[in-house]
N, CA and C atoms as a LAMMPS dump frame, in Angstrom:
ITEM: TIMESTEP
0
ITEM: NUMBER OF ATOMS
600
ITEM: BOX BOUNDS ff ff ff
-5.0000000000000000e+02 5.0000000000000000e+02
-5.0000000000000000e+02 5.0000000000000000e+02
-5.0000000000000000e+02 5.0000000000000000e+02
ITEM: ATOMS id mol type element x y z
1 1 1 N 155.953 -159.899 -358.636
2 1 2 C 157.19 -160.357 -357.996
3 1 3 C 157.495 -161.784 -358.436
4 2 1 N 158.763 -162.05 -358.647
5 2 2 C 159.206 -163.367 -359.075
6 2 3 C 159.44 -164.256 -357.857
7 3 1 N 158.972 -165.493 -357.948
8 3 2 C 159.184 -166.458 -356.89
9 3 3 C 159.881 -167.693 -357.42
10 4 1 N 160.638 -168.363 -356.572
11 4 2 C 161.306 -169.615 -356.915
12 4 3 C 160.925 -170.654 -355.867
13 5 1 N 160.487 -171.815 -356.345
14 5 2 C 160.099 -172.906 -355.463
15 5 3 C 161.012 -174.095 -355.736
16 6 1 N 161.7 -174.561 -354.711
17 6 2 C 162.654 -175.664 -354.831
18 6 3 C 162.037 -176.916 -354.224
19 7 1 N 161.967 -177.997 -355.022
20 7 2 C 161.32 -179.23 -354.591
21 7 3 C 162.311 -180.39 -354.551
22 8 1 N 161.875 -181.463 -353.911
23 8 2 C 162.753 -182.597 -353.639
24 8 3 C 162.591 -183.723 -354.663
25 9 1 N 162.538 -183.359 -355.965
26 9 2 C 162.579 -184.361 -357.017
27 9 3 C 164.007 -184.501 -357.504
28 10 1 N 164.177 -184.738 -358.803
29 10 2 C 165.533 -184.786 -359.34
30 10 3 C 166.209 -183.432 -359.14
31 11 1 N 167.395 -183.395 -358.543
32 11 2 C 168.082 -182.115 -358.35
33 11 3 C 168.304 -181.398 -359.679
34 12 1 N 168.065 -180.104 -359.679
35 12 2 C 168.33 -179.309 -360.872
36 12 3 C 169.814 -178.993 -360.915
37 13 1 N 170.464 -179.286 -362.036
38 13 2 C 171.918 -179.119 -362.108
39 13 3 C 172.345 -177.828 -362.792
40 14 1 N 171.408 -177.11 -363.403
41 14 2 C 171.752 -175.863 -364.071
42 14 3 C 171.86 -174.706 -363.096
43 15 1 N 172.127 -173.542 -363.633
44 15 2 C 172.238 -172.33 -362.819
45 15 3 C 170.847 -171.794 -362.509
46 16 1 N 170.637 -171.36 -361.294
47 16 2 C 169.375 -170.745 -360.886
48 16 3 C 169.664 -169.296 -360.519
49 17 1 N 169.068 -168.385 -361.253
50 17 2 C 169.263 -166.957 -360.987
51 17 3 C 168.232 -166.504 -359.96
52 18 1 N 168.707 -166.176 -358.751
53 18 2 C 167.777 -165.814 -357.686
54 18 3 C 167.666 -164.31 -357.465
55 19 1 N 168.313 -163.515 -358.302
56 19 2 C 168.267 -162.063 -358.137
57 19 3 C 166.86 -161.518 -358.201
58 20 1 N 166.454 -160.793 -357.175
59 20 2 C 165.137 -160.18 -357.145
60 20 3 C 163.995 -161.13 -356.891
61 21 1 N 164.299 -162.385 -356.597
62 21 2 C 163.258 -163.39 -356.403
63 21 3 C 163.119 -163.741 -354.927
64 22 1 N 161.935 -164.201 -354.571
65 22 2 C 161.677 -164.768 -353.254
66 22 3 C 161.82 -166.282 -353.39
67 23 1 N 162.716 -166.899 -352.614
68 23 2 C 163.068 -168.305 -352.802
69 23 3 C 162.61 -169.122 -351.602
70 24 1 N 161.703 -170.083 -351.877
71 24 2 C 161.214 -170.996 -350.845
72 24 3 C 161.697 -172.404 -351.172
73 25 1 N 162.246 -173.061 -350.174
74 25 2 C 162.814 -174.395 -350.345
75 25 3 C 161.999 -175.401 -349.536
76 26 1 N 161.626 -176.511 -350.169
77 26 2 C 160.812 -177.526 -349.515
78 26 3 C 161.653 -178.699 -349.047
79 27 1 N 161.688 -178.896 -347.758
80 27 2 C 162.19 -180.109 -347.136
81 27 3 C 163.489 -180.601 -347.777
82 28 1 N 163.472 -181.792 -348.391
83 28 2 C 164.681 -182.438 -348.892
84 28 3 C 165.38 -181.715 -350.022
85 29 1 N 164.716 -180.737 -350.651
86 29 2 C 165.384 -179.952 -351.694
87 29 3 C 166.594 -179.217 -351.122
88 30 1 N 166.587 -179.007 -349.829
89 30 2 C 167.702 -178.321 -349.181
90 30 3 C 169.025 -179.039 -349.429
91 31 1 N 168.968 -180.356 -349.586
92 31 2 C 170.192 -181.141 -349.782
93 31 3 C 170.891 -180.772 -351.091
94 32 1 N 170.112 -180.504 -352.144
95 32 2 C 170.753 -180.168 -353.42
96 32 3 C 170.862 -178.659 -353.643
97 33 1 N 170.022 -177.873 -352.956
98 33 2 C 170.001 -176.428 -353.207
99 33 3 C 170.944 -175.641 -352.31
100 34 1 N 171.272 -176.184 -351.15
101 34 2 C 172.117 -175.459 -350.197
102 34 3 C 173.45 -175.074 -350.836
103 35 1 N 173.803 -173.807 -350.734
104 35 2 C 175.053 -173.315 -351.29
105 35 3 C 174.998 -172.996 -352.772
106 36 1 N 173.898 -173.346 -353.443
107 36 2 C 173.774 -173.089 -354.883
108 36 3 C 172.824 -171.942 -355.178
109 37 1 N 171.885 -171.722 -354.28
110 37 2 C 170.892 -170.669 -354.481
111 37 3 C 170.53 -170.106 -353.105
112 38 1 N 170.281 -168.81 -353.063
113 38 2 C 169.871 -168.186 -351.804
114 38 3 C 168.504 -168.733 -351.402
115 39 1 N 168.338 -169.077 -350.146
116 39 2 C 167.065 -169.583 -349.642
117 39 3 C 166.511 -168.591 -348.627
118 40 1 N 165.322 -168.077 -348.906
119 40 2 C 164.687 -167.122 -347.992
120 40 3 C 163.881 -167.827 -346.912
121 41 1 N 163.213 -168.937 -347.282
122 41 2 C 162.439 -169.698 -346.301
123 41 3 C 162.541 -171.187 -346.597
124 42 1 N 162.684 -171.977 -345.542
125 42 2 C 162.58 -173.426 -345.633
126 42 3 C 161.213 -173.834 -345.104
127 43 1 N 160.512 -174.648 -345.881
128 43 2 C 159.126 -174.984 -345.574
129 43 3 C 158.932 -176.496 -345.67
130 44 1 N 158.227 -177.066 -344.713
131 44 2 C 157.884 -178.47 -344.817
132 44 3 C 157.844 -179.187 -343.49
133 45 1 N 157.785 -180.532 -343.582
134 45 2 C 157.796 -181.355 -342.371
135 45 3 C 159.206 -181.86 -342.056
136 46 1 N 160.113 -181.733 -343.028
137 46 2 C 161.532 -182.053 -342.881
138 46 3 C 161.779 -183.515 -342.5
139 47 1 N 160.883 -184.389 -342.994
140 47 2 C 161.087 -185.822 -342.78
141 47 3 C 162.114 -186.391 -343.748
142 48 1 N 162.556 -185.574 -344.713
143 48 2 C 163.574 -186.009 -345.672
144 48 3 C 164.961 -185.486 -345.323
145 49 1 N 165.095 -184.802 -344.205
146 49 2 C 166.377 -184.23 -343.804
147 49 3 C 166.797 -184.769 -342.438
148 50 1 N 168.101 -184.884 -342.233
149 50 2 C 168.605 -185.271 -340.921
150 50 3 C 169.275 -184.103 -340.201
151 51 1 N 169.147 -182.898 -340.79
152 51 2 C 169.659 -181.681 -340.146
153 51 3 C 168.584 -180.605 -340.242
154 52 1 N 168.646 -179.629 -339.361
155 52 2 C 167.745 -178.49 -339.444
156 52 3 C 168.326 -177.501 -340.45
157 53 1 N 167.545 -177.106 -341.459
158 53 2 C 168.086 -176.248 -342.516
159 53 3 C 168.279 -174.812 -342.055
160 54 1 N 169.058 -174.078 -342.827
161 54 2 C 169.26 -172.644 -342.63
162 54 3 C 168.687 -171.895 -343.821
163 55 1 N 167.903 -170.836 -343.604
164 55 2 C 167.474 -170.349 -342.293
165 55 3 C 166.501 -171.32 -341.634
166 56 1 N 166.445 -171.311 -340.294
167 56 2 C 165.558 -172.235 -339.593
168 56 3 C 164.105 -172.014 -340.007
169 57 1 N 163.334 -173.086 -340.146
170 57 2 C 161.925 -172.928 -340.535
171 57 3 C 161.124 -172.201 -339.469
172 58 1 N 160.168 -171.406 -339.924
173 58 2 C 159.28 -170.708 -338.993
174 58 3 C 158.318 -171.688 -338.335
175 59 1 N 158.028 -172.781 -339.051
176 59 2 C 157.087 -173.783 -338.559
177 59 3 C 157.475 -175.128 -339.147
178 60 1 N 157.365 -176.179 -338.366
179 60 2 C 157.579 -177.536 -338.864
180 60 3 C 156.224 -178.22 -338.913
181 61 1 N 155.822 -178.626 -340.099
182 61 2 C 154.511 -179.223 -340.288
183 61 3 C 154.55 -180.717 -339.937
184 62 1 N 153.424 -181.275 -339.53
185 62 2 C 153.395 -182.722 -339.282
186 62 3 C 153.582 -183.492 -340.582
187 63 1 N 154.234 -184.651 -340.515
188 63 2 C 154.462 -185.44 -341.726
189 63 3 C 153.154 -186.009 -342.268
190 64 1 N 152.181 -186.247 -341.398
191 64 2 C 150.861 -186.697 -341.842
192 64 3 C 149.94 -185.485 -341.9
193 65 1 N 149.711 -185.02 -343.14
194 65 2 C 148.927 -183.797 -343.326
195 65 3 C 148.192 -183.879 -344.647
196 66 1 N 147.269 -182.956 -344.856
197 66 2 C 146.426 -182.979 -346.045
198 66 3 C 147.103 -182.389 -347.272
199 67 1 N 148.163 -181.59 -347.087
200 67 2 C 148.805 -180.887 -348.201
201 67 3 C 150.274 -181.282 -348.287
202 68 1 N 150.787 -181.344 -349.503
203 68 2 C 152.213 -181.604 -349.66
204 68 3 C 153.008 -180.36 -349.273
205 69 1 N 154.295 -180.56 -349.011
206 69 2 C 155.157 -179.416 -348.7
207 69 3 C 155.145 -178.412 -349.849
208 70 1 N 155.181 -178.927 -351.08
209 70 2 C 155.176 -178.039 -352.245
210 70 3 C 153.902 -177.227 -352.35
211 71 1 N 152.767 -177.845 -352.009
212 71 2 C 151.494 -177.14 -352.063
213 71 3 C 151.446 -176.03 -351.018
214 72 1 N 151.951 -176.322 -349.831
215 72 2 C 152.001 -175.309 -348.776
216 72 3 C 152.898 -174.148 -349.201
217 73 1 N 154.083 -174.48 -349.735
218 73 2 C 155.038 -173.438 -350.129
219 73 3 C 154.51 -172.606 -351.286
220 74 1 N 153.852 -173.241 -352.251
221 74 2 C 153.276 -172.493 -353.369
222 74 3 C 152.264 -171.481 -352.857
223 75 1 N 151.383 -171.915 -351.969
224 75 2 C 150.391 -171.001 -351.42
225 75 3 C 151.026 -169.832 -350.691
226 76 1 N 152.097 -170.099 -349.964
227 76 2 C 152.778 -169.038 -349.237
228 76 3 C 153.465 -168.065 -350.201
229 77 1 N 154.046 -168.579 -351.273
230 77 2 C 154.674 -167.701 -352.268
231 77 3 C 153.644 -166.762 -352.891
232 78 1 N 152.497 -167.332 -353.251
233 78 2 C 151.453 -166.519 -353.869
234 78 3 C 150.916 -165.494 -352.873
235 79 1 N 150.725 -165.908 -351.628
236 79 2 C 150.251 -164.975 -350.597
237 79 3 C 151.248 -163.849 -350.351
238 80 1 N 152.542 -164.148 -350.562
239 80 2 C 153.586 -163.128 -350.368
240 80 3 C 153.676 -162.168 -351.548
241 81 1 N 152.914 -162.436 -352.608
242 81 2 C 152.876 -161.513 -353.739
243 81 3 C 153.539 -162.006 -355.003
244 82 1 N 154.028 -163.243 -355.024
245 82 2 C 154.658 -163.756 -356.241
246 82 3 C 153.603 -163.946 -357.334
247 83 1 N 153.851 -163.359 -358.497
248 83 2 C 152.919 -163.52 -359.618
249 83 3 C 153.574 -164.22 -360.805
250 84 1 N 154.833 -164.61 -360.635
251 84 2 C 155.549 -165.394 -361.66
252 84 3 C 156.495 -166.328 -360.904
253 85 1 N 156.248 -167.635 -361.017
254 85 2 C 156.965 -168.607 -360.192
255 85 3 C 157.684 -169.631 -361.065
256 86 1 N 158.934 -169.899 -360.698
257 86 2 C 159.71 -170.967 -361.329
258 86 3 C 159.869 -172.102 -360.316
259 87 1 N 159.611 -173.322 -360.764
260 87 2 C 159.762 -174.491 -359.912
261 87 3 C 160.967 -175.292 -360.39
262 88 1 N 161.879 -175.583 -359.478
263 88 2 C 163.043 -176.418 -359.766
264 88 3 C 162.997 -177.649 -358.857
265 89 1 N 163.476 -178.778 -359.38
266 89 2 C 163.463 -180.008 -358.599
267 89 3 C 162.1 -180.683 -358.593
268 90 1 N 161.228 -180.299 -359.514
269 90 2 C 159.869 -180.858 -359.545
270 90 3 C 159.73 -182.107 -360.381
271 91 1 N 160.727 -182.4 -361.219
272 91 2 C 160.644 -183.571 -362.097
273 91 3 C 161.331 -184.78 -361.496
274 92 1 N 161.163 -185.919 -362.147
275 92 2 C 161.837 -187.138 -361.71
276 92 3 C 161.369 -187.596 -360.35
277 93 1 N 162.205 -188.394 -359.691
278 93 2 C 161.83 -188.894 -358.381
279 93 3 C 160.615 -189.806 -358.47
280 94 1 N 159.791 -189.804 -357.444
281 94 2 C 158.583 -190.623 -357.438
282 94 3 C 157.577 -190.099 -358.448
283 95 1 N 157 -191.014 -359.231
284 95 2 C 156.061 -190.598 -360.265
285 95 3 C 154.837 -189.909 -359.682
286 96 1 N 154.343 -190.384 -358.517
287 96 2 C 153.174 -189.742 -357.929
288 96 3 C 153.487 -188.314 -357.501
289 97 1 N 154.707 -188.088 -357.008
290 97 2 C 155.096 -186.724 -356.638
291 97 3 C 155.206 -185.841 -357.881
292 98 1 N 155.763 -186.383 -358.966
293 98 2 C 155.871 -185.601 -360.197
294 98 3 C 154.484 -185.197 -360.698
295 99 1 N 153.547 -186.151 -360.725
296 99 2 C 152.195 -185.819 -361.181
297 99 3 C 151.539 -184.819 -360.233
298 100 1 N 151.813 -184.947 -358.95
299 100 2 C 151.313 -183.949 -358.006
300 100 3 C 151.907 -182.585 -358.255
301 101 1 N 153.19 -182.534 -358.625
302 101 2 C 153.834 -181.251 -358.912
303 101 3 C 153.231 -180.585 -360.141
304 102 1 N 152.773 -181.388 -361.103
305 102 2 C 152.067 -180.802 -362.248
306 102 3 C 150.785 -180.114 -361.789
307 103 1 N 150.156 -180.664 -360.755
308 103 2 C 148.952 -180.029 -360.221
309 103 3 C 149.261 -178.666 -359.605
310 104 1 N 150.49 -178.51 -359.109
311 104 2 C 150.887 -177.2 -358.595
312 104 3 C 150.869 -176.158 -359.714
313 105 1 N 151.282 -176.577 -360.922
314 105 2 C 151.237 -175.664 -362.069
315 105 3 C 149.807 -175.206 -362.335
316 106 1 N 148.885 -176.169 -362.287
317 106 2 C 147.481 -175.826 -362.548
318 106 3 C 146.922 -174.951 -361.435
319 107 1 N 147.302 -175.242 -360.196
320 107 2 C 146.842 -174.447 -359.066
321 107 3 C 147.283 -172.996 -359.219
322 108 1 N 148.538 -172.787 -359.572
323 108 2 C 149.034 -171.426 -359.774
324 108 3 C 148.295 -170.751 -360.926
325 109 1 N 148.154 -171.461 -362.051
326 109 2 C 147.468 -170.904 -363.218
327 109 3 C 146.052 -170.465 -362.853
328 110 1 N 145.34 -171.303 -362.091
329 110 2 C 143.952 -171.006 -361.753
330 110 3 C 143.842 -169.77 -360.861
331 111 1 N 144.964 -169.354 -360.243
332 111 2 C 144.976 -168.15 -359.412
333 111 3 C 145.611 -166.962 -360.13
334 112 1 N 145.794 -167.113 -361.437
335 112 2 C 146.322 -166.005 -362.226
336 112 3 C 147.815 -165.815 -362.126
337 113 1 N 148.531 -166.853 -361.697
338 113 2 C 149.974 -166.77 -361.513
339 113 3 C 150.677 -167.577 -362.602
340 114 1 N 151.593 -166.946 -363.302
341 114 2 C 152.389 -167.647 -364.307
342 114 3 C 153.377 -168.565 -363.59
343 115 1 N 153.397 -169.845 -363.975
344 115 2 C 154.24 -170.803 -363.265
345 115 3 C 154.859 -171.778 -364.256
346 116 1 N 156.163 -171.966 -364.161
347 116 2 C 156.901 -172.865 -365.058
348 116 3 C 157.75 -173.816 -364.233
349 117 1 N 157.639 -175.101 -364.538
350 117 2 C 158.543 -176.078 -363.951
351 117 3 C 159.744 -176.23 -364.879
352 118 1 N 160.93 -176.06 -364.335
353 118 2 C 162.157 -176.128 -365.127
354 118 3 C 162.978 -177.312 -364.636
355 119 1 N 163.208 -178.265 -365.532
356 119 2 C 164.041 -179.42 -365.211
357 119 3 C 165.288 -179.374 -366.08
358 120 1 N 166.172 -180.318 -365.886
359 120 2 C 167.372 -180.363 -366.731
360 120 3 C 167.013 -180.586 -368.191
361 121 1 N 165.847 -181.18 -368.448
362 121 2 C 165.487 -181.567 -369.811
363 121 3 C 164.394 -180.715 -370.444
364 122 1 N 163.608 -180.012 -369.639
365 122 2 C 162.44 -179.36 -370.236
366 122 3 C 161.933 -178.162 -369.451
367 123 1 N 161.091 -177.381 -370.145
368 123 2 C 160.26 -176.342 -369.536
369 123 3 C 158.819 -176.848 -369.614
370 124 1 N 158.088 -176.788 -368.514
371 124 2 C 156.708 -177.271 -368.476
372 124 3 C 155.839 -176.166 -367.88
373 125 1 N 154.779 -175.779 -368.621
374 125 2 C 153.928 -174.705 -368.11
375 125 3 C 152.52 -174.798 -368.697
376 126 1 N 151.523 -174.356 -367.942
377 126 2 C 150.167 -174.261 -368.475
378 126 3 C 149.944 -172.898 -369.108
379 127 1 N 149.104 -172.866 -370.136
380 127 2 C 148.803 -171.604 -370.804
381 127 3 C 147.51 -171.759 -371.588
382 128 1 N 146.912 -170.63 -371.939
383 128 2 C 145.704 -170.643 -372.761
384 128 3 C 145.643 -169.351 -373.561
385 129 1 N 144.66 -169.293 -374.474
386 129 2 C 144.567 -168.129 -375.347
387 129 3 C 145.654 -168.202 -376.409
388 130 1 N 146.218 -167.065 -376.78
389 130 2 C 147.288 -167.037 -377.771
390 130 3 C 148.621 -167.244 -377.05
391 131 1 N 149.257 -168.368 -377.327
392 131 2 C 150.487 -168.766 -376.643
393 131 3 C 151.658 -168.55 -377.605
394 132 1 N 152.509 -167.598 -377.317
395 132 2 C 153.642 -167.283 -378.182
396 132 3 C 154.756 -168.303 -377.946
397 133 1 N 155.254 -168.884 -379.029
398 133 2 C 156.22 -169.988 -378.932
399 133 3 C 157.526 -169.708 -379.658
400 134 1 N 157.68 -168.51 -380.229
401 134 2 C 158.846 -168.212 -381.056
402 134 3 C 160.17 -168.34 -380.334
403 135 1 N 160.195 -168.086 -379.025
404 135 2 C 161.475 -168.177 -378.309
405 135 3 C 161.971 -169.61 -378.207
406 136 1 N 161.108 -170.559 -378.563
407 136 2 C 161.504 -171.975 -378.555
408 136 3 C 161.829 -172.472 -379.963
409 137 1 N 162.16 -171.544 -380.848
410 137 2 C 162.503 -171.9 -382.23
411 137 3 C 163.534 -173.039 -382.256
412 138 1 N 163.242 -174.072 -383.053
413 138 2 C 164.148 -175.204 -383.186
414 138 3 C 163.96 -176.285 -382.139
415 139 1 N 163.054 -176.073 -381.182
416 139 2 C 162.839 -177.038 -380.116
417 139 3 C 161.623 -177.933 -380.41
418 140 1 N 161.639 -179.094 -379.794
419 140 2 C 160.483 -179.983 -379.84
420 140 3 C 159.576 -179.651 -378.667
421 141 1 N 158.277 -179.562 -378.94
422 141 2 C 157.334 -179.316 -377.854
423 141 3 C 156.14 -180.245 -377.979
424 142 1 N 155.523 -180.497 -376.846
425 142 2 C 154.304 -181.293 -376.807
426 142 3 C 153.213 -180.481 -376.139
427 143 1 N 151.97 -180.735 -376.567
428 143 2 C 150.808 -180.011 -376.058
429 143 3 C 149.778 -181.027 -375.582
430 144 1 N 149.357 -180.9 -374.331
431 144 2 C 148.38 -181.812 -373.745
432 144 3 C 147.225 -181.021 -373.158
433 145 1 N 146.006 -181.576 -373.186
434 145 2 C 144.906 -180.907 -372.499
435 145 3 C 145.151 -180.928 -370.999
436 146 1 N 144.778 -179.86 -370.334
437 146 2 C 145.089 -179.722 -368.912
438 146 3 C 143.859 -179.151 -368.207
439 147 1 N 143.067 -180.019 -367.63
440 147 2 C 141.88 -179.563 -366.917
441 147 3 C 140.597 -179.692 -367.723
442 148 1 N 140.633 -180.298 -368.882
443 148 2 C 139.441 -180.461 -369.714
444 148 3 C 139.805 -180.479 -371.175
445 149 1 N 138.788 -180.56 -372.028
446 149 2 C 139.031 -180.594 -373.47
447 149 3 C 139.774 -179.342 -373.912
448 150 1 N 140.693 -179.525 -374.844
449 150 2 C 141.483 -178.42 -375.366
450 150 3 C 141.134 -178.213 -376.829
451 151 1 N 140.537 -177.089 -377.138
452 151 2 C 140.208 -176.77 -378.534
453 151 3 C 141.349 -175.946 -379.137
454 152 1 N 141.767 -176.335 -380.33
455 152 2 C 142.829 -175.627 -381.049
456 152 3 C 142.169 -174.651 -382.014
457 153 1 N 142.272 -173.37 -381.725
458 153 2 C 141.602 -172.354 -382.537
459 153 3 C 142.46 -171.929 -383.727
460 154 1 N 143.782 -171.868 -383.53
461 154 2 C 144.676 -171.432 -384.598
462 154 3 C 146.104 -171.78 -384.195
463 155 1 N 146.996 -171.836 -385.166
464 155 2 C 148.417 -172.06 -384.885
465 155 3 C 149.225 -171.651 -386.099
466 156 1 N 150.514 -171.387 -385.871
467 156 2 C 151.4 -171.019 -386.967
468 156 3 C 152.831 -171.34 -386.548
469 157 1 N 153.661 -171.711 -387.537
470 157 2 C 155.081 -171.896 -387.292
471 157 3 C 155.433 -173.215 -386.645
472 158 1 N 154.537 -174.186 -386.718
473 158 2 C 154.784 -175.506 -386.156
474 158 3 C 154.818 -176.536 -387.276
475 159 1 N 155.663 -177.528 -387.171
476 159 2 C 155.876 -178.471 -388.273
477 159 3 C 154.644 -179.294 -388.592
478 160 1 N 153.943 -179.761 -387.56
479 160 2 C 152.819 -180.678 -387.775
480 160 3 C 151.505 -179.995 -387.439
481 161 1 N 150.443 -180.314 -388.188
482 161 2 C 149.136 -179.707 -387.911
483 161 3 C 148.509 -180.294 -386.648
484 162 1 N 147.622 -179.508 -386.056
485 162 2 C 146.864 -179.982 -384.904
486 162 3 C 145.423 -180.263 -385.317
487 163 1 N 144.773 -181.221 -384.66
488 163 2 C 143.343 -181.434 -384.884
489 163 3 C 142.546 -180.302 -384.234
490 164 1 N 141.257 -180.209 -384.509
491 164 2 C 140.45 -179.148 -383.899
492 164 3 C 140.403 -179.206 -382.375
493 165 1 N 140.62 -180.393 -381.821
494 165 2 C 140.578 -180.512 -380.359
495 165 3 C 141.484 -181.643 -379.909
496 166 1 N 142.01 -181.501 -378.713
497 166 2 C 142.772 -182.566 -378.063
498 166 3 C 141.996 -182.991 -376.821
499 167 1 N 141.797 -184.301 -376.678
500 167 2 C 141.001 -184.848 -375.588
501 167 3 C 141.895 -185.665 -374.669
502 168 1 N 141.46 -185.814 -373.417
503 168 2 C 142.137 -186.743 -372.521
504 168 3 C 142.089 -188.145 -373.131
505 169 1 N 143.187 -188.864 -373.01
506 169 2 C 143.273 -190.207 -373.579
507 169 3 C 143.904 -190.228 -374.953
508 170 1 N 144.218 -189.045 -375.513
509 170 2 C 144.868 -188.961 -376.821
510 170 3 C 146.309 -188.477 -376.656
511 171 1 N 147.15 -188.892 -377.597
512 171 2 C 148.556 -188.462 -377.594
513 171 3 C 148.894 -187.668 -378.847
514 172 1 N 147.908 -187.076 -379.477
515 172 2 C 148.119 -186.418 -380.77
516 172 3 C 148.896 -185.115 -380.651
517 173 1 N 149.05 -184.608 -379.449
518 173 2 C 149.791 -183.355 -379.285
519 173 3 C 151.252 -183.546 -378.954
520 174 1 N 151.721 -184.796 -378.977
521 174 2 C 153.104 -185.074 -378.603
522 174 3 C 154.069 -184.788 -379.755
523 175 1 N 155.189 -184.183 -379.458
524 175 2 C 156.341 -184.032 -380.369
525 175 3 C 156.043 -183.248 -381.637
526 176 1 N 155.775 -181.966 -381.485
527 176 2 C 155.765 -181.045 -382.61
528 176 3 C 157.098 -180.293 -382.592
529 177 1 N 157.342 -179.488 -383.605
530 177 2 C 158.613 -178.763 -383.709
531 177 3 C 158.327 -177.303 -384.042
532 178 1 N 158.937 -176.407 -383.284
533 178 2 C 158.777 -174.971 -383.53
534 178 3 C 159.704 -174.585 -384.679
535 179 1 N 159.12 -174.093 -385.78
536 179 2 C 159.903 -173.799 -386.981
537 179 3 C 159.945 -172.32 -387.339
538 180 1 N 159.418 -171.462 -386.48
539 180 2 C 159.405 -170.031 -386.787
540 180 3 C 159.512 -169.225 -385.508
541 181 1 N 160.147 -168.069 -385.609
542 181 2 C 160.214 -167.166 -384.452
543 181 3 C 158.89 -166.451 -384.236
544 182 1 N 157.949 -166.628 -385.16
545 182 2 C 156.605 -166.077 -385.004
546 182 3 C 155.59 -167.155 -384.634
547 183 1 N 156.058 -168.311 -384.242
548 183 2 C 155.167 -169.434 -383.946
549 183 3 C 154.241 -169.106 -382.78
550 184 1 N 153.006 -169.592 -382.887
551 184 2 C 152.063 -169.452 -381.779
552 184 3 C 151.042 -170.575 -381.854
553 185 1 N 150.356 -170.757 -380.753
554 185 2 C 149.239 -171.685 -380.649
555 185 3 C 148.132 -170.944 -379.933
556 186 1 N 146.927 -170.961 -380.493
557 186 2 C 145.791 -170.309 -379.852
558 186 3 C 144.792 -171.368 -379.428
559 187 1 N 144.414 -171.342 -378.169
560 187 2 C 143.567 -172.392 -377.632
561 187 3 C 142.337 -171.835 -376.926
562 188 1 N 141.327 -172.676 -376.862
563 188 2 C 140.19 -172.476 -375.967
564 188 3 C 140.284 -173.624 -374.964
565 189 1 N 140.646 -173.31 -373.747
566 189 2 C 140.963 -174.326 -372.757
567 189 3 C 142.436 -174.239 -372.398
568 190 1 N 142.811 -174.923 -371.341
569 190 2 C 144.18 -174.834 -370.829
570 190 3 C 145.04 -175.93 -371.442
571 191 1 N 146.192 -175.535 -371.969
572 191 2 C 147.169 -176.474 -372.523
573 191 3 C 148.32 -176.639 -371.542
574 192 1 N 148.807 -177.85 -371.433
575 192 2 C 150.066 -178.091 -370.73
576 192 3 C 151.134 -178.188 -371.811
577 193 1 N 152.059 -177.243 -371.805
578 193 2 C 153.119 -177.158 -372.807
579 193 3 C 154.399 -177.744 -372.217
580 194 1 N 155.025 -178.664 -372.944
581 194 2 C 156.294 -179.253 -372.517
582 194 3 C 157.303 -179.02 -373.634
583 195 1 N 158.312 -178.229 -373.349
584 195 2 C 159.321 -177.893 -374.34
585 195 3 C 160.621 -178.619 -373.974
586 196 1 N 161.118 -179.434 -374.895
587 196 2 C 162.383 -180.11 -374.679
588 196 3 C 163.523 -179.123 -374.897
589 197 1 N 164.465 -179.077 -373.959
590 197 2 C 165.57 -178.13 -374.062
591 197 3 C 166.538 -178.493 -375.168
592 198 1 N 166.698 -179.761 -375.458
593 198 2 C 167.656 -180.198 -376.474
594 198 3 C 167.179 -179.838 -377.872
595 199 1 N 168.107 -179.896 -378.801
596 199 2 C 167.759 -179.647 -380.19
597 199 3 C 166.909 -180.792 -380.729
598 200 1 N 166.204 -180.52 -381.839
599 200 2 C 165.355 -181.541 -382.468
600 200 3 C 166.215 -182.743 -382.847
């Protein structure tokens, strides 16, 4: 089942297709998402809103808690059966929140759930094994280690070569270009893939 998670970072200005998806909205995301996308559940402490959202939340969490609203909502989406999740509104805003939202991607991945953060500028997702990249033909992408050392086993259709491994503290995976519809990257370890939506 497809899930959509709406967060209170930079508002997403593109179209969000909610057909067949379960849509959970976190706290202040309601301000930019209301009227643009169907919302099945509003989740959070609602300290970023001055109105009660529709539909009314089943529970209002305390503002001082161990988990972020996004973390709570992600867990609920997965528990409801979502196995492919799109996150909107996860970029921009406070840098600590953005870095925390990247952890949501890893959390979903570690539970076997495909998860992509979609911003106005990029697609961001974790992946491992043979990662097919052909649909991003003509786009710039960056590859970062995510959760440990990233070994590059093989690749094809990319402009620049990769070293045998990418380590934390290195920027060698930044700004490659997909040059083939058969492009792929094969890894041992988890890669964080960031694809720029704009042309090269």
